[in-house]
PyMOL commands that place a pseudoatom at each C-alpha (Angstrom):
pseudoatom trace, name=CA, resn=MET, resi=1, chain=A, elem=C, hetatm=0, pos=[0.000, 0.000, 0.000]
pseudoatom trace, name=CA, resn=THR, resi=2, chain=A, elem=C, hetatm=0, pos=[1.390, 3.371, -1.040]
pseudoatom trace, name=CA, resn=ILE, resi=3, chain=A, elem=C, hetatm=0, pos=[1.747, 6.056, 1.645]
pseudoatom trace, name=CA, resn=ARG, resi=4, chain=A, elem=C, hetatm=0, pos=[0.625, 9.417, 0.273]
pseudoatom trace, name=CA, resn=VAL, resi=5, chain=A, elem=C, hetatm=0, pos=[2.649, 12.289, 1.732]
pseudoatom trace, name=CA, resn=LEU, resi=6, chain=A, elem=C, hetatm=0, pos=[2.212, 16.060, 1.692]
pseudoatom trace, name=CA, resn=ILE, resi=7, chain=A, elem=C, hetatm=0, pos=[5.224, 18.205, 2.640]
pseudoatom trace, name=CA, resn=ALA, resi=8, chain=A, elem=C, hetatm=0, pos=[4.743, 21.605, 4.290]
pseudoatom trace, name=CA, resn=ASP, resi=9, chain=A, elem=C, hetatm=0, pos=[7.776, 23.883, 4.715]
pseudoatom trace, name=CA, resn=ASP, resi=10, chain=A, elem=C, hetatm=0, pos=[8.361, 27.500, 3.752]
pseudoatom trace, name=CA, resn=GLN, resi=11, chain=A, elem=C, hetatm=0, pos=[11.813, 26.796, 2.286]
pseudoatom trace, name=CA, resn=VAL, resi=12, chain=A, elem=C, hetatm=0, pos=[11.768, 25.435, -1.251]
pseudoatom trace, name=CA, resn=MET, resi=13, chain=A, elem=C, hetatm=0, pos=[15.140, 23.707, -0.951]
pseudoatom trace, name=CA, resn=ILE, resi=14, chain=A, elem=C, hetatm=0, pos=[14.055, 21.840, 2.171]
pseudoatom trace, name=CA, resn=ARG, resi=15, chain=A, elem=C, hetatm=0, pos=[10.771, 20.801, 0.568]
pseudoatom trace, name=CA, resn=ASP, resi=16, chain=A, elem=C, hetatm=0, pos=[12.554, 19.565, -2.532]
pseudoatom trace, name=CA, resn=GLY, resi=17, chain=A, elem=C, hetatm=0, pos=[15.131, 17.715, -0.449]
pseudoatom trace, name=CA, resn=LEU, resi=18, chain=A, elem=C, hetatm=0, pos=[12.489, 16.007, 1.679]
pseudoatom trace, name=CA, resn=ALA, resi=19, chain=A, elem=C, hetatm=0, pos=[10.515, 15.115, -1.428]
pseudoatom trace, name=CA, resn=ALA, resi=20, chain=A, elem=C, hetatm=0, pos=[13.565, 13.583, -3.098]
pseudoatom trace, name=CA, resn=LEU, resi=21, chain=A, elem=C, hetatm=0, pos=[14.420, 11.521, -0.026]
pseudoatom trace, name=CA, resn=LEU, resi=22, chain=A, elem=C, hetatm=0, pos=[10.881, 10.239, 0.474]
pseudoatom trace, name=CA, resn=SER, resi=23, chain=A, elem=C, hetatm=0, pos=[10.312, 9.552, -3.216]
pseudoatom trace, name=CA, resn=SER, resi=24, chain=A, elem=C, hetatm=0, pos=[13.303, 7.213, -3.209]
pseudoatom trace, name=CA, resn=ASP, resi=25, chain=A, elem=C, hetatm=0, pos=[11.143, 4.757, -1.277]
pseudoatom trace, name=CA, resn=PRO, resi=26, chain=A, elem=C, hetatm=0, pos=[8.886, 2.819, -3.697]
pseudoatom trace, name=CA, resn=GLU, resi=27, chain=A, elem=C, hetatm=0, pos=[6.067, 2.679, -1.146]
pseudoatom trace, name=CA, resn=ILE, resi=28, chain=A, elem=C, hetatm=0, pos=[5.939, 6.446, -0.527]
pseudoatom trace, name=CA, resn=GLU, resi=29, chain=A, elem=C, hetatm=0, pos=[4.395, 8.934, -2.942]
pseudoatom trace, name=CA, resn=VAL, resi=30, chain=A, elem=C, hetatm=0, pos=[4.851, 12.681, -2.427]
pseudoatom trace, name=CA, resn=ILE, resi=31, chain=A, elem=C, hetatm=0, pos=[1.579, 14.110, -3.683]
pseudoatom trace, name=CA, resn=GLY, resi=32, chain=A, elem=C, hetatm=0, pos=[2.164, 17.783, -2.995]
pseudoatom trace, name=CA, resn=GLN, resi=33, chain=A, elem=C, hetatm=0, pos=[4.224, 20.554, -1.407]
pseudoatom trace, name=CA, resn=ALA, resi=34, chain=A, elem=C, hetatm=0, pos=[2.928, 23.525, 0.570]
pseudoatom trace, name=CA, resn=GLY, resi=35, chain=A, elem=C, hetatm=0, pos=[4.820, 26.691, 1.465]
pseudoatom trace, name=CA, resn=ASN, resi=36, chain=A, elem=C, hetatm=0, pos=[2.827, 27.595, 4.570]
pseudoatom trace, name=CA, resn=GLY, resi=37, chain=A, elem=C, hetatm=0, pos=[0.209, 26.218, 6.923]
pseudoatom trace, name=CA, resn=ARG, resi=38, chain=A, elem=C, hetatm=0, pos=[-2.717, 27.715, 5.054]
pseudoatom trace, name=CA, resn=GLU, resi=39, chain=A, elem=C, hetatm=0, pos=[-1.621, 26.050, 1.829]
pseudoatom trace, name=CA, resn=ALA, resi=40, chain=A, elem=C, hetatm=0, pos=[-1.093, 22.793, 3.728]
pseudoatom trace, name=CA, resn=VAL, resi=41, chain=A, elem=C, hetatm=0, pos=[-4.666, 22.830, 5.040]
pseudoatom trace, name=CA, resn=ALA, resi=42, chain=A, elem=C, hetatm=0, pos=[-6.114, 23.588, 1.603]
pseudoatom trace, name=CA, resn=MET, resi=43, chain=A, elem=C, hetatm=0, pos=[-3.991, 20.973, -0.154]
pseudoatom trace, name=CA, resn=ALA, resi=44, chain=A, elem=C, hetatm=0, pos=[-4.717, 18.338, 2.482]
pseudoatom trace, name=CA, resn=ARG, resi=45, chain=A, elem=C, hetatm=0, pos=[-8.442, 18.809, 2.021]
pseudoatom trace, name=CA, resn=GLU, resi=46, chain=A, elem=C, hetatm=0, pos=[-8.042, 18.483, -1.720]
pseudoatom trace, name=CA, resn=LEU, resi=47, chain=A, elem=C, hetatm=0, pos=[-5.494, 15.655, -1.907]
pseudoatom trace, name=CA, resn=ASP, resi=48, chain=A, elem=C, hetatm=0, pos=[-6.321, 13.587, 1.219]
pseudoatom trace, name=CA, resn=PRO, resi=49, chain=A, elem=C, hetatm=0, pos=[-2.751, 12.580, 2.208]
pseudoatom trace, name=CA, resn=ASP, resi=50, chain=A, elem=C, hetatm=0, pos=[-1.987, 9.809, 4.676]
pseudoatom trace, name=CA, resn=VAL, resi=51, chain=A, elem=C, hetatm=0, pos=[0.844, 11.770, 6.303]
pseudoatom trace, name=CA, resn=ILE, resi=52, chain=A, elem=C, hetatm=0, pos=[1.795, 15.435, 6.369]
pseudoatom trace, name=CA, resn=VAL, resi=53, chain=A, elem=C, hetatm=0, pos=[5.429, 16.274, 7.090]
pseudoatom trace, name=CA, resn=MET, resi=54, chain=A, elem=C, hetatm=0, pos=[4.881, 19.638, 8.775]
pseudoatom trace, name=CA, resn=ASP, resi=55, chain=A, elem=C, hetatm=0, pos=[7.380, 22.343, 9.645]
pseudoatom trace, name=CA, resn=ILE, resi=56, chain=A, elem=C, hetatm=0, pos=[6.482, 24.479, 12.662]
pseudoatom trace, name=CA, resn=ARG, resi=57, chain=A, elem=C, hetatm=0, pos=[7.649, 27.938, 11.670]
pseudoatom trace, name=CA, resn=MET, resi=58, chain=A, elem=C, hetatm=0, pos=[5.874, 29.046, 8.503]
pseudoatom trace, name=CA, resn=PRO, resi=59, chain=A, elem=C, hetatm=0, pos=[4.250, 32.321, 7.364]
pseudoatom trace, name=CA, resn=GLU, resi=60, chain=A, elem=C, hetatm=0, pos=[0.494, 33.074, 7.213]
pseudoatom trace, name=CA, resn=MET, resi=61, chain=A, elem=C, hetatm=0, pos=[-0.412, 30.012, 9.290]
pseudoatom trace, name=CA, resn=ASP, resi=62, chain=A, elem=C, hetatm=0, pos=[2.229, 28.116, 11.243]
pseudoatom trace, name=CA, resn=GLY, resi=63, chain=A, elem=C, hetatm=0, pos=[2.476, 24.352, 11.491]
pseudoatom trace, name=CA, resn=LEU, resi=64, chain=A, elem=C, hetatm=0, pos=[0.864, 24.229, 14.927]
pseudoatom trace, name=CA, resn=ALA, resi=65, chain=A, elem=C, hetatm=0, pos=[-2.315, 25.982, 13.814]
pseudoatom trace, name=CA, resn=ALA, resi=66, chain=A, elem=C, hetatm=0, pos=[-2.421, 23.917, 10.640]
pseudoatom trace, name=CA, resn=THR, resi=67, chain=A, elem=C, hetatm=0, pos=[-2.025, 20.691, 12.621]
pseudoatom trace, name=CA, resn=ALA, resi=68, chain=A, elem=C, hetatm=0, pos=[-4.836, 21.625, 14.982]
pseudoatom trace, name=CA, resn=GLU, resi=69, chain=A, elem=C, hetatm=0, pos=[-7.140, 22.441, 12.084]
pseudoatom trace, name=CA, resn=LEU, resi=70, chain=A, elem=C, hetatm=0, pos=[-6.348, 19.319, 10.099]
pseudoatom trace, name=CA, resn=VAL, resi=71, chain=A, elem=C, hetatm=0, pos=[-6.474, 16.833, 12.942]
pseudoatom trace, name=CA, resn=GLY, resi=72, chain=A, elem=C, hetatm=0, pos=[-9.472, 18.437, 14.571]
pseudoatom trace, name=CA, resn=GLU, resi=73, chain=A, elem=C, hetatm=0, pos=[-11.866, 17.912, 11.659]
pseudoatom trace, name=CA, resn=PRO, resi=74, chain=A, elem=C, hetatm=0, pos=[-12.284, 15.638, 8.615]
pseudoatom trace, name=CA, resn=ILE, resi=75, chain=A, elem=C, hetatm=0, pos=[-10.363, 16.750, 5.549]
pseudoatom trace, name=CA, resn=ALA, resi=76, chain=A, elem=C, hetatm=0, pos=[-13.233, 16.487, 3.093]
pseudoatom trace, name=CA, resn=ASP, resi=77, chain=A, elem=C, hetatm=0, pos=[-16.617, 17.512, 4.449]
pseudoatom trace, name=CA, resn=ALA, resi=78, chain=A, elem=C, hetatm=0, pos=[-18.324, 16.089, 1.404]
pseudoatom trace, name=CA, resn=ASP, resi=79, chain=A, elem=C, hetatm=0, pos=[-16.858, 12.645, 1.955]
pseudoatom trace, name=CA, resn=PRO, resi=80, chain=A, elem=C, hetatm=0, pos=[-17.910, 11.059, 5.266]
pseudoatom trace, name=CA, resn=ALA, resi=81, chain=A, elem=C, hetatm=0, pos=[-15.389, 8.269, 4.722]
pseudoatom trace, name=CA, resn=ALA, resi=82, chain=A, elem=C, hetatm=0, pos=[-12.480, 10.719, 4.638]
pseudoatom trace, name=CA, resn=THR, resi=83, chain=A, elem=C, hetatm=0, pos=[-9.921, 10.233, 7.387]
pseudoatom trace, name=CA, resn=ARG, resi=84, chain=A, elem=C, hetatm=0, pos=[-7.776, 12.709, 9.228]
pseudoatom trace, name=CA, resn=PRO, resi=85, chain=A, elem=C, hetatm=0, pos=[-4.130, 12.741, 8.179]
pseudoatom trace, name=CA, resn=LYS, resi=86, chain=A, elem=C, hetatm=0, pos=[-1.297, 11.854, 10.529]
pseudoatom trace, name=CA, resn=VAL, resi=87, chain=A, elem=C, hetatm=0, pos=[1.014, 14.802, 11.098]
pseudoatom trace, name=CA, resn=LEU, resi=88, chain=A, elem=C, hetatm=0, pos=[4.759, 14.311, 11.464]
pseudoatom trace, name=CA, resn=VAL, resi=89, chain=A, elem=C, hetatm=0, pos=[6.192, 17.523, 12.884]
pseudoatom trace, name=CA, resn=LEU, resi=90, chain=A, elem=C, hetatm=0, pos=[9.686, 18.703, 12.010]
pseudoatom trace, name=CA, resn=THR, resi=91, chain=A, elem=C, hetatm=0, pos=[11.410, 20.193, 15.042]
pseudoatom trace, name=CA, resn=THR, resi=92, chain=A, elem=C, hetatm=0, pos=[14.767, 20.948, 16.672]
pseudoatom trace, name=CA, resn=PHE, resi=93, chain=A, elem=C, hetatm=0, pos=[16.082, 20.446, 20.181]
pseudoatom trace, name=CA, resn=ASP, resi=94, chain=A, elem=C, hetatm=0, pos=[15.671, 24.139, 21.053]
pseudoatom trace, name=CA, resn=LEU, resi=95, chain=A, elem=C, hetatm=0, pos=[11.942, 24.207, 20.244]
pseudoatom trace, name=CA, resn=ASP, resi=96, chain=A, elem=C, hetatm=0, pos=[10.611, 22.204, 23.190]
pseudoatom trace, name=CA, resn=GLU, resi=97, chain=A, elem=C, hetatm=0, pos=[7.676, 24.533, 23.833]
pseudoatom trace, name=CA, resn=TYR, resi=98, chain=A, elem=C, hetatm=0, pos=[6.585, 24.144, 20.221]
pseudoatom trace, name=CA, resn=VAL, resi=99, chain=A, elem=C, hetatm=0, pos=[6.719, 20.378, 20.637]
pseudoatom trace, name=CA, resn=TYR, resi=100, chain=A, elem=C, hetatm=0, pos=[4.418, 20.591, 23.670]
pseudoatom trace, name=CA, resn=GLU, resi=101, chain=A, elem=C, hetatm=0, pos=[1.943, 22.702, 21.737]
pseudoatom trace, name=CA, resn=ALA, resi=102, chain=A, elem=C, hetatm=0, pos=[2.123, 20.347, 18.752]
pseudoatom trace, name=CA, resn=LEU, resi=103, chain=A, elem=C, hetatm=0, pos=[1.238, 17.424, 21.022]
pseudoatom trace, name=CA, resn=GLY, resi=104, chain=A, elem=C, hetatm=0, pos=[-1.794, 19.330, 22.212]
pseudoatom trace, name=CA, resn=SER, resi=105, chain=A, elem=C, hetatm=0, pos=[-2.704, 20.088, 18.614]
pseudoatom trace, name=CA, resn=GLY, resi=106, chain=A, elem=C, hetatm=0, pos=[-2.771, 16.395, 17.745]
pseudoatom trace, name=CA, resn=ALA, resi=107, chain=A, elem=C, hetatm=0, pos=[0.547, 15.664, 16.035]
pseudoatom trace, name=CA, resn=SER, resi=108, chain=A, elem=C, hetatm=0, pos=[1.313, 11.946, 15.762]
pseudoatom trace, name=CA, resn=GLY, resi=109, chain=A, elem=C, hetatm=0, pos=[5.089, 12.106, 15.691]
pseudoatom trace, name=CA, resn=PHE, resi=110, chain=A, elem=C, hetatm=0, pos=[8.196, 14.274, 15.751]
pseudoatom trace, name=CA, resn=LEU, resi=111, chain=A, elem=C, hetatm=0, pos=[11.371, 14.294, 13.731]
pseudoatom trace, name=CA, resn=LEU, resi=112, chain=A, elem=C, hetatm=0, pos=[14.496, 16.359, 14.206]
pseudoatom trace, name=CA, resn=LYS, resi=113, chain=A, elem=C, hetatm=0, pos=[15.521, 18.390, 11.193]
pseudoatom trace, name=CA, resn=ASP, resi=114, chain=A, elem=C, hetatm=0, pos=[19.008, 16.861, 11.242]
pseudoatom trace, name=CA, resn=ALA, resi=115, chain=A, elem=C, hetatm=0, pos=[17.604, 13.320, 11.066]
pseudoatom trace, name=CA, resn=SER, resi=116, chain=A, elem=C, hetatm=0, pos=[19.014, 10.935, 8.486]
pseudoatom trace, name=CA, resn=ALA, resi=117, chain=A, elem=C, hetatm=0, pos=[17.232, 9.936, 5.295]
pseudoatom trace, name=CA, resn=ALA, resi=118, chain=A, elem=C, hetatm=0, pos=[16.560, 6.513, 6.788]
pseudoatom trace, name=CA, resn=ASP, resi=119, chain=A, elem=C, hetatm=0, pos=[15.010, 8.105, 9.890]
pseudoatom trace, name=CA, resn=LEU, resi=120, chain=A, elem=C, hetatm=0, pos=[12.777, 10.280, 7.731]
pseudoatom trace, name=CA, resn=VAL, resi=121, chain=A, elem=C, hetatm=0, pos=[11.467, 7.343, 5.708]
pseudoatom trace, name=CA, resn=SER, resi=122, chain=A, elem=C, hetatm=0, pos=[11.055, 5.233, 8.844]
pseudoatom trace, name=CA, resn=GLY, resi=123, chain=A, elem=C, hetatm=0, pos=[9.259, 8.075, 10.599]
pseudoatom trace, name=CA, resn=VAL, resi=124, chain=A, elem=C, hetatm=0, pos=[6.735, 8.465, 7.804]
pseudoatom trace, name=CA, resn=ARG, resi=125, chain=A, elem=C, hetatm=0, pos=[6.109, 4.728, 7.773]
pseudoatom trace, name=CA, resn=VAL, resi=126, chain=A, elem=C, hetatm=0, pos=[5.662, 4.558, 11.539]
pseudoatom trace, name=CA, resn=VAL, resi=127, chain=A, elem=C, hetatm=0, pos=[3.267, 7.499, 11.688]
pseudoatom trace, name=CA, resn=ALA, resi=128, chain=A, elem=C, hetatm=0, pos=[1.276, 6.200, 8.726]
pseudoatom trace, name=CA, resn=ALA, resi=129, chain=A, elem=C, hetatm=0, pos=[0.903, 2.781, 10.343]
pseudoatom trace, name=CA, resn=GLY, resi=130, chain=A, elem=C, hetatm=0, pos=[-0.026, 4.217, 13.723]
pseudoatom trace, name=CA, resn=ASP, resi=131, chain=A, elem=C, hetatm=0, pos=[1.319, 1.100, 15.422]
pseudoatom trace, name=CA, resn=ALA, resi=132, chain=A, elem=C, hetatm=0, pos=[4.475, 2.460, 17.052]
pseudoatom trace, name=CA, resn=LEU, resi=133, chain=A, elem=C, hetatm=0, pos=[5.452, 5.730, 18.665]
pseudoatom trace, name=CA, resn=LEU, resi=134, chain=A, elem=C, hetatm=0, pos=[8.001, 7.712, 16.686]
pseudoatom trace, name=CA, resn=ALA, resi=135, chain=A, elem=C, hetatm=0, pos=[10.178, 8.293, 19.689]
pseudoatom trace, name=CA, resn=PRO, resi=136, chain=A, elem=C, hetatm=0, pos=[13.895, 8.512, 20.018]
pseudoatom trace, name=CA, resn=SER, resi=137, chain=A, elem=C, hetatm=0, pos=[14.656, 8.914, 23.723]
pseudoatom trace, name=CA, resn=ILE, resi=138, chain=A, elem=C, hetatm=0, pos=[14.514, 12.712, 23.587]
pseudoatom trace, name=CA, resn=THR, resi=139, chain=A, elem=C, hetatm=0, pos=[10.997, 12.657, 22.161]
pseudoatom trace, name=CA, resn=ARG, resi=140, chain=A, elem=C, hetatm=0, pos=[9.757, 10.254, 24.848]
pseudoatom trace, name=CA, resn=ARG, resi=141, chain=A, elem=C, hetatm=0, pos=[11.163, 12.581, 27.495]
pseudoatom trace, name=CA, resn=LEU, resi=142, chain=A, elem=C, hetatm=0, pos=[9.448, 15.568, 25.884]
pseudoatom trace, name=CA, resn=ILE, resi=143, chain=A, elem=C, hetatm=0, pos=[6.121, 13.726, 25.788]
pseudoatom trace, name=CA, resn=GLY, resi=144, chain=A, elem=C, hetatm=0, pos=[6.452, 12.676, 29.409]
pseudoatom trace, name=CA, resn=ASP, resi=145, chain=A, elem=C, hetatm=0, pos=[7.331, 16.192, 30.544]
pseudoatom trace, name=CA, resn=PHE, resi=146, chain=A, elem=C, hetatm=0, pos=[4.506, 17.667, 28.478]
pseudoatom trace, name=CA, resn=ALA, resi=147, chain=A, elem=C, hetatm=0, pos=[1.939, 15.317, 29.960]
pseudoatom trace, name=CA, resn=ARG, resi=148, chain=A, elem=C, hetatm=0, pos=[3.136, 15.828, 33.533]
pseudoatom trace, name=CA, resn=ARG, resi=149, chain=A, elem=C, hetatm=0, pos=[2.775, 19.589, 33.091]
pseudoatom trace, name=CA, resn=ARG, resi=150, chain=A, elem=C, hetatm=0, pos=[-0.798, 19.170, 31.875]
pseudoatom trace, name=CA, resn=ARG, resi=151, chain=A, elem=C, hetatm=0, pos=[-1.590, 16.742, 34.689]
pseudoatom trace, name=CA, resn=HIS, resi=152, chain=A, elem=C, hetatm=0, pos=[-0.610, 19.340, 37.269]
pseudoatom trace, name=CA, resn=GLN, resi=153, chain=A, elem=C, hetatm=0, pos=[-2.701, 21.994, 35.554]
pseudoatom trace, name=CA, resn=ARG, resi=154, chain=A, elem=C, hetatm=0, pos=[-6.063, 20.244, 35.612]
pseudoatom trace, name=CA, resn=PRO, resi=155, chain=A, elem=C, hetatm=0, pos=[-7.799, 17.248, 37.186]
pseudoatom trace, name=CA, resn=SER, resi=156, chain=A, elem=C, hetatm=0, pos=[-7.694, 14.075, 35.115]
pseudoatom trace, name=CA, resn=PRO, resi=157, chain=A, elem=C, hetatm=0, pos=[-10.519, 11.627, 34.373]
pseudoatom trace, name=CA, resn=LYS, resi=158, chain=A, elem=C, hetatm=0, pos=[-10.473, 8.124, 35.817]
pseudoatom trace, name=CA, resn=ALA, resi=159, chain=A, elem=C, hetatm=0, pos=[-7.642, 6.554, 33.855]
pseudoatom trace, name=CA, resn=THR, resi=160, chain=A, elem=C, hetatm=0, pos=[-8.647, 2.915, 33.991]
pseudoatom trace, name=CA, resn=ALA, resi=161, chain=A, elem=C, hetatm=0, pos=[-12.344, 3.293, 33.133]
pseudoatom trace, name=CA, resn=GLY, resi=162, chain=A, elem=C, hetatm=0, pos=[-13.406, 0.335, 31.008]
pseudoatom trace, name=CA, resn=LEU, resi=163, chain=A, elem=C, hetatm=0, pos=[-9.924, -1.173, 30.657]
pseudoatom trace, name=CA, resn=THR, resi=164, chain=A, elem=C, hetatm=0, pos=[-9.175, -4.748, 31.631]
pseudoatom trace, name=CA, resn=PRO, resi=165, chain=A, elem=C, hetatm=0, pos=[-6.041, -5.407, 33.736]
pseudoatom trace, name=CA, resn=ARG, resi=166, chain=A, elem=C, hetatm=0, pos=[-4.243, -6.718, 30.634]
pseudoatom trace, name=CA, resn=GLU, resi=167, chain=A, elem=C, hetatm=0, pos=[-5.223, -3.653, 28.593]
pseudoatom trace, name=CA, resn=LEU, resi=168, chain=A, elem=C, hetatm=0, pos=[-3.904, -1.469, 31.394]
pseudoatom trace, name=CA, resn=ASP, resi=169, chain=A, elem=C, hetatm=0, pos=[-0.607, -3.365, 31.289]
pseudoatom trace, name=CA, resn=VAL, resi=170, chain=A, elem=C, hetatm=0, pos=[-0.440, -2.759, 27.541]
pseudoatom trace, name=CA, resn=LEU, resi=171, chain=A, elem=C, hetatm=0, pos=[-1.177, 0.960, 27.968]
pseudoatom trace, name=CA, resn=ARG, resi=172, chain=A, elem=C, hetatm=0, pos=[1.649, 1.340, 30.482]
pseudoatom trace, name=CA, resn=LEU, resi=173, chain=A, elem=C, hetatm=0, pos=[4.076, -0.358, 28.102]
pseudoatom trace, name=CA, resn=ILE, resi=174, chain=A, elem=C, hetatm=0, pos=[2.911, 1.801, 25.187]
pseudoatom trace, name=CA, resn=ALA, resi=175, chain=A, elem=C, hetatm=0, pos=[3.702, 4.807, 27.382]
pseudoatom trace, name=CA, resn=ARG, resi=176, chain=A, elem=C, hetatm=0, pos=[7.229, 3.480, 27.854]
pseudoatom trace, name=CA, resn=GLY, resi=177, chain=A, elem=C, hetatm=0, pos=[7.668, 3.586, 24.070]
pseudoatom trace, name=CA, resn=LEU, resi=178, chain=A, elem=C, hetatm=0, pos=[7.601, -0.163, 23.441]
pseudoatom trace, name=CA, resn=SER, resi=179, chain=A, elem=C, hetatm=0, pos=[6.561, -1.549, 20.069]
pseudoatom trace, name=CA, resn=ASN, resi=180, chain=A, elem=C, hetatm=0, pos=[3.981, -4.325, 19.714]
pseudoatom trace, name=CA, resn=ALA, resi=181, chain=A, elem=C, hetatm=0, pos=[6.762, -6.907, 19.397]
pseudoatom trace, name=CA, resn=GLU, resi=182, chain=A, elem=C, hetatm=0, pos=[8.468, -5.622, 22.536]
pseudoatom trace, name=CA, resn=ILE, resi=183, chain=A, elem=C, hetatm=0, pos=[5.182, -5.598, 24.454]
pseudoatom trace, name=CA, resn=ALA, resi=184, chain=A, elem=C, hetatm=0, pos=[4.515, -9.156, 23.318]
pseudoatom trace, name=CA, resn=ALA, resi=185, chain=A, elem=C, hetatm=0, pos=[7.898, -10.254, 24.647]
pseudoatom trace, name=CA, resn=GLU, resi=186, chain=A, elem=C, hetatm=0, pos=[7.387, -8.383, 27.925]
pseudoatom trace, name=CA, resn=LEU, resi=187, chain=A, elem=C, hetatm=0, pos=[3.946, -9.881, 28.583]
pseudoatom trace, name=CA, resn=VAL, resi=188, chain=A, elem=C, hetatm=0, pos=[4.617, -13.257, 26.938]
pseudoatom trace, name=CA, resn=LEU, resi=189, chain=A, elem=C, hetatm=0, pos=[1.788, -12.810, 24.432]
pseudoatom trace, name=CA, resn=ALA, resi=190, chain=A, elem=C, hetatm=0, pos=[1.400, -13.263, 20.701]
pseudoatom trace, name=CA, resn=GLU, resi=191, chain=A, elem=C, hetatm=0, pos=[2.047, -10.060, 18.764]
pseudoatom trace, name=CA, resn=GLN, resi=192, chain=A, elem=C, hetatm=0, pos=[-1.415, -10.255, 17.174]
pseudoatom trace, name=CA, resn=THR, resi=193, chain=A, elem=C, hetatm=0, pos=[-2.943, -10.432, 20.656]
pseudoatom trace, name=CA, resn=VAL, resi=194, chain=A, elem=C, hetatm=0, pos=[-1.046, -7.308, 21.640]
pseudoatom trace, name=CA, resn=LYS, resi=195, chain=A, elem=C, hetatm=0, pos=[-2.285, -5.556, 18.498]
pseudoatom trace, name=CA, resn=THR, resi=196, chain=A, elem=C, hetatm=0, pos=[-5.846, -6.435, 19.489]
pseudoatom trace, name=CA, resn=HIS, resi=197, chain=A, elem=C, hetatm=0, pos=[-5.312, -5.094, 23.021]
pseudoatom trace, name=CA, resn=VAL, resi=198, chain=A, elem=C, hetatm=0, pos=[-3.851, -1.851, 21.637]
pseudoatom trace, name=CA, resn=GLY, resi=199, chain=A, elem=C, hetatm=0, pos=[-6.911, -1.401, 19.442]
pseudoatom trace, name=CA, resn=HIS, resi=200, chain=A, elem=C, hetatm=0, pos=[-9.205, -1.934, 22.431]
pseudoatom trace, name=CA, resn=VAL, resi=201, chain=A, elem=C, hetatm=0, pos=[-7.269, 0.602, 24.512]
pseudoatom trace, name=CA, resn=LEU, resi=202, chain=A, elem=C, hetatm=0, pos=[-7.492, 3.276, 21.826]
pseudoatom trace, name=CA, resn=THR, resi=203, chain=A, elem=C, hetatm=0, pos=[-11.190, 2.605, 21.219]
pseudoatom trace, name=CA, resn=LYS, resi=204, chain=A, elem=C, hetatm=0, pos=[-12.217, 2.530, 24.876]
pseudoatom trace, name=CA, resn=LEU, resi=205, chain=A, elem=C, hetatm=0, pos=[-10.331, 5.707, 25.722]
pseudoatom trace, name=CA, resn=THR, resi=206, chain=A, elem=C, hetatm=0, pos=[-11.338, 7.394, 22.430]
pseudoatom trace, name=CA, resn=LEU, resi=207, chain=A, elem=C, hetatm=0, pos=[-7.707, 8.032, 21.527]
pseudoatom trace, name=CA, resn=ARG, resi=208, chain=A, elem=C, hetatm=0, pos=[-6.575, 8.558, 17.953]
pseudoatom trace, name=CA, resn=ASP, resi=209, chain=A, elem=C, hetatm=0, pos=[-3.190, 6.851, 18.095]
pseudoatom trace, name=CA, resn=ARG, resi=210, chain=A, elem=C, hetatm=0, pos=[-0.343, 5.657, 20.280]
pseudoatom trace, name=CA, resn=THR, resi=211, chain=A, elem=C, hetatm=0, pos=[1.041, 9.150, 20.790]
pseudoatom trace, name=CA, resn=GLN, resi=212, chain=A, elem=C, hetatm=0, pos=[-2.238, 10.184, 22.398]
pseudoatom trace, name=CA, resn=ALA, resi=213, chain=A, elem=C, hetatm=0, pos=[-2.113, 7.010, 24.487]
pseudoatom trace, name=CA, resn=VAL, resi=214, chain=A, elem=C, hetatm=0, pos=[1.320, 7.985, 25.820]
pseudoatom trace, name=CA, resn=VAL, resi=215, chain=A, elem=C, hetatm=0, pos=[0.096, 11.450, 26.747]
pseudoatom trace, name=CA, resn=TYR, resi=216, chain=A, elem=C, hetatm=0, pos=[-3.028, 9.975, 28.385]
pseudoatom trace, name=CA, resn=ALA, resi=217, chain=A, elem=C, hetatm=0, pos=[-0.962, 7.572, 30.484]
pseudoatom trace, name=CA, resn=TYR, resi=218, chain=A, elem=C, hetatm=0, pos=[1.341, 10.312, 31.733]
pseudoatom trace, name=CA, resn=GLU, resi=219, chain=A, elem=C, hetatm=0, pos=[-1.515, 12.734, 32.377]
pseudoatom trace, name=CA, resn=ASN, resi=220, chain=A, elem=C, hetatm=0, pos=[-3.295, 10.203, 34.526]
pseudoatom trace, name=CA, resn=GLY, resi=221, chain=A, elem=C, hetatm=0, pos=[-0.309, 9.078, 36.523]
pseudoatom trace, name=CA, resn=LEU, resi=222, chain=A, elem=C, hetatm=0, pos=[-0.083, 5.596, 35.039]
pseudoatom trace, name=CA, resn=VAL, resi=223, chain=A, elem=C, hetatm=0, pos=[3.638, 6.075, 34.433]
pseudoatom trace, name=CA, resn=GLY, resi=224, chain=A, elem=C, hetatm=0, pos=[6.060, 8.469, 36.002]
for i in range(1, 224): cmd.bond("trace and resi %d" % i, "trace and resi %d" % (i + 1))
show_as sticks, trace
zoom trace
């Protein structure tokens, strides 16, 4: 299955470079390039990408506002079957506050701008699949810190509502950044069983993806 990608960055050279790197993968198709957040929103609604590689700092509408608008509503109002895209945010180590805001806006993953070509391709694949957190150790720490801040700012709902003990175990391991295979090894389960549990966790807690599950777990004190 081909992963359809839209690239949003205000620098033409960066857009072209990202497009060239992603297009080298036979299973990734770059379907468009946007120079700012407003263009990204309009093009996403028209082209229905699977993943948007989104820069944060852009003119007219920045990547944070664009992410919130795209993830917060269906892309094509006329098509009830349309799905929301996954947003992979481009960031740097000195933009932690932007990362926190992007998490709140609904971004599914984060990639440093100095990442390798292999990391970029892998990141797009991971975000598109939705079955593993795109999280080098720094990103996991940012997510944990972000969620702890939010937890202190407002009361949290009952974290375990509707979850079985096994599903709760799976949620805690998701929050630690483990993949399905790693969770299966940890709990001595079949990987397909873990995948089923992950689906139940996301459905019961009305979470969009694993990144939201990590934030939820930290917000509600399930991991520290």
